[in-house]
N, C-alpha and C positions, 0 to 999 in steps of 0.2 A: 102643274108645277108653276105656271105663270101666276095663278091666283095666290099661291103662297108667297111668291116673291113680291107681288104687289101689296099684300097684307103686311109683310115684313117691312116694306118701305114706308107704308103708312104709319106703322108703329114707331119706326125710327124718326120719321119727320115730326111726329107729335111728342118727342121727348122733351122739347122745349117747354111744353105745357106743364110738365112736372116742375121744371125750374121756376116757372112763373108762380106756381102754387107754393113753392118753398120760400119765396121772397118775404112775405109777411111773417112767416114762421121764424125765419132766421133773424129778421129785423127786430122782432119782439122778444126773441129768446136771448139775444145778446144784451143783457141788462146793464152791464157797466157802461155801455154806450150812452144810454139815456137816463141814467140814475143821477140826475142833477136838477137843481131848482132853476137854474138859469140856462138859457134865456126864457123869460116868461112871456106869455102871449095872452092878452086880455085878462091878466091877473092869474092865469093858470101857470103853475110851474112846468118846466119842460117835460118832466116825468109824465104828467097827465096829458098835456096836449099832444105829445108825441104818440101816445097810445090812442087817443081820440082820433088823431089824423089817420091812423091805420084802419079804422073801421070803414070809412067810405073807400079808401084805397083798396082794401081787401075785397070789398064788394065789387069794385070795378074790375079787379084782376080775375075774380071768379066769373064775372060776366064774359070777359074776354076769352077765358079758357072754355067756358061753356059753348060760346058761339063758334070757337075754332074747332072744338071736338065734335060738333054736330055733323 
């Protein structure tokens, strides 16, 4: 019975990993937030550089989740 309790605690404590994985999904799903041309960065409208910014951020978040779940 102790093993089950410890396994349940591990599952509960790792619930935050799912939230971390949902951050990029929600940030890119909410289109009205970034559907604008200003502010521009290096000639790119906000719409594009916001999405480009999430590529390395998502990779970093996936790495954090991977290392934490190991």
